[in-house]
N, C-alpha and C positions, 0 to 999 in steps of 0.2 A: 505438480499441486496447482502451476497459474492459471495453467489452460479454464481446469474443470468451475474455477469460480466467474471466470468473464465469460463463458461457454452458459455459464446460469442466467450471468444478468443481461445476453443478448437472449436468449428464452423467455424469459421471464419470469420462471421459477423457480424460489428458495434465494432469490437473490439477495438477502437480507444478511443470511448466513455466507452465502458464499463471498459475500464482501466483504465482512468482519475477516472471513478466509485472505481474503486476496491483501488484504490491510494490513495484520498479522506476518504474509509471510513478505509482502515490498518490506517491511518495516525491517522484517530478523535482514532480509538481503542488503537492505541501507547501510542495518549497522554493521556488519561481518564486511564493509566494506566500508568501516573508520576504521579500519588498519589501518590502512594502507594514509601516507605519508601525505599533507594539505599542504599545499606552500601561504596559503593565506587566505585572504579573500578572492577569488580569482572565482573564474566562469565556474569550475571544476567543481569548489564547494559551494558554491549557487546550487547547481545540478542537486549535490552529495544532500544542503538541504531539504529540498526538492523534495528527495524520494523518503526523509523522513513527512514530509506535507503529503506528500501522495499516499502516506499508509495510512497517516491518523484522518484523513478526510473516508477513507473508503471506509473504514473504521467503523466512523461515526455515522457516519451513511446506512452502511448496514446496522447500525443500533438504532438508528428509527427507525429504517424499513421496519425493524423486528418488534418494537415497540407502538406504532402506527399502526 
């Protein structure tokens, strides 16, 4: 499911909608990983927050591309 949005973004067709799908999938994968214990403010925790940021930014990019 992640490969389709990436290919669509590279080709240039429907990349707004696919960016939204990519963001949702990335956000869900990051949310599922939150059940693993985190020892606090470490490198792993920053990667975890980066997963949320990547998902949110992909969703925002897709919304901007669809609305403009």
